[in-house]
N, C-alpha and C positions, 0 to 999 in steps of 0.2 A: 035559508040557503038550501039549494037542491042537493040531492045525494050525489049527482054527477059532478057538480062543481066542487063539493067537499072532497070527493075522491081525487079530482085533478089537483086540488090544493095539497092534498097529502102526497101525491106523486111528486109535485114540485118540491115540497119540503124534503122528501126522501132523496131526490136527486141533488138538491143543494147540500144535504149532509154528506152524500157520496162524494161530491166535488170537494168538499172541505176535508174529508178524511184521506183522500187519495191525491197525492201530488203529481201523479202521472196518469194520463189517459189518452187514448187514441180514438178519433172518430172514424168509423168504418162505413163504407158504402155497402149497405146491407141489402143487396138486390139479388133476387133469384138464388137464394141459398136453400137447398133442400133441408128438410127437418133433420135428416140423419147427419148431414154435414154440420148443421148448427149445433146439434147435440154433441158431436165429436169435438167441435171447437170449444164449447162450454166446458166439457170434461177436461180437455187439455189445459185450459186456463185455470180451472178450479184446482187441478193437481199441482199447479205452480203458484198458488196463492194470488190468483188474479180473478177478475170477474168480467162478465159481459152483460150489458143491458141494451135492449132495443127500446128506443125512446121515440116519443112524438116530438118533433122539432120545436113546436111552440112551447111545450112544457119544459123542454131542455133549455131553451133560450130564456125562459123566465127564471129557471133555477141558476143560471150562470150569474155569478156575482159581478160587481162593477170592475174588478181587477182583471178580468179576462180580455184579451185583445179582440178588436173588431174582426180581424182576419179569421179568428176561430169561429165567431158568430156567423160569418158568411158561409162557413162549411156545413152548416145545418140545413142542407137541402136534399130532398129525396129521402128514402128510407135510411135511417141512421142507427148504427149500433155504437155503443161506447164500451171500449175495453179499458178496465181500471186496474191499477195496482198502487200500493203504497210502499212497495219494497223495491225491487230491482227493475228499472224501466227497460233495461237491455233484454232481460229475459222475456218480458212481454212483447217487445218488438220482434225478437227472434221467433217466438211462437207464432205471431201473426204473419211474419214473413214466410216461415216454413209452411204454414197452412195455406197461404196464398199461392206459393210455388207449387205445392202438391195438388191443390184442388182447382186453381185458376178461377176462383169465384169471389174473392174478397179484395177490396181495395181500401187503403188507408187514405182518408181525405186530409187530415191534419191531426194535430195533437198538442198536448201540453206535457213536457218532459221536465220533471222536477221544478215546475213553476214557470218554465219558459216555453214560448210558442214554438211549435215545430211544423213548418209547412210540409206538404206532401212530398216534395222533391228531396227533402233532407231525411226522410224516414229510412231510406236504404243505408245512410251513413250510421244511424243509430243501431239499426239491426245488424250491421256488420262489425260493430265494436266487440272487443273481447269482454268477457264478463269481469266483474270486480275481482273474483277469486283468481282468475287467470292473470290479471294485471298485478295483483299482490304477489303472486308466485313469481312472475317475471321480475318484479322489483326486488324481491328477496334474492333471486339468483344474481341479479346485477350487483347487488350490494355484497353478496358473499363471494363471488368469483374472484375479485382482486385480493381478498383476504386469503383465500385458499392458495392462490398463486404465490403470494408473499410467504405463506407458511411453507410451501414446497421449496421455494428458493432458499429459505432459511434452513431447511432440513437437508438440502443437497450437500453442503460441506460436511455435515455430521455423518451422513450416509457414506459419502466418499471416504472419509477418514476411517470409518468402521470397516469398509471394504478393504482399504489399504492395510489396516492392521491385521485383518483376517488373512490376507495374502502373505504378509510377512510371517505370520505364525505358521502358515502352511509350508512356506519355504524353509523355515527354521526346523520344522518337524521332519522334513524330507532330508535335510542335511544330517540330522542326528541319527 
């Protein structure tokens, strides 16, 4: 076996392991990106527990397992970068969207979000979702709000009674 073939097989196996470890990834049209911008994107992704790999399409297609949809395989055309995460897919989508808006040089071709295929036209929907923490905070507020209103309603008669007793006492003190 030649060294070159062995190297390619190692790359395929490494990509296969990466696909197995990460349940979310986006395929990027990686064309005309200056080195400085690519380094900036990698740094931003790394700071948020994400990663980016630029791959050869043939090797990536070999690394894809049987369970991946054909539509995804069709997206491996032209220079392709793959942004991975095993944590929060919304954070990765927002980072890519913000980078694209700011620099106007990156385009998402397709992706897999928590195991489900995501076509290019649905990427904006994912990128505009609230983060998990925001949604949990909103849910907590929605659960707590009726309870606080109930508590205030239950306290109102007691507060009113206290106010009336205080006024009666003041009147009695003035009469004496």
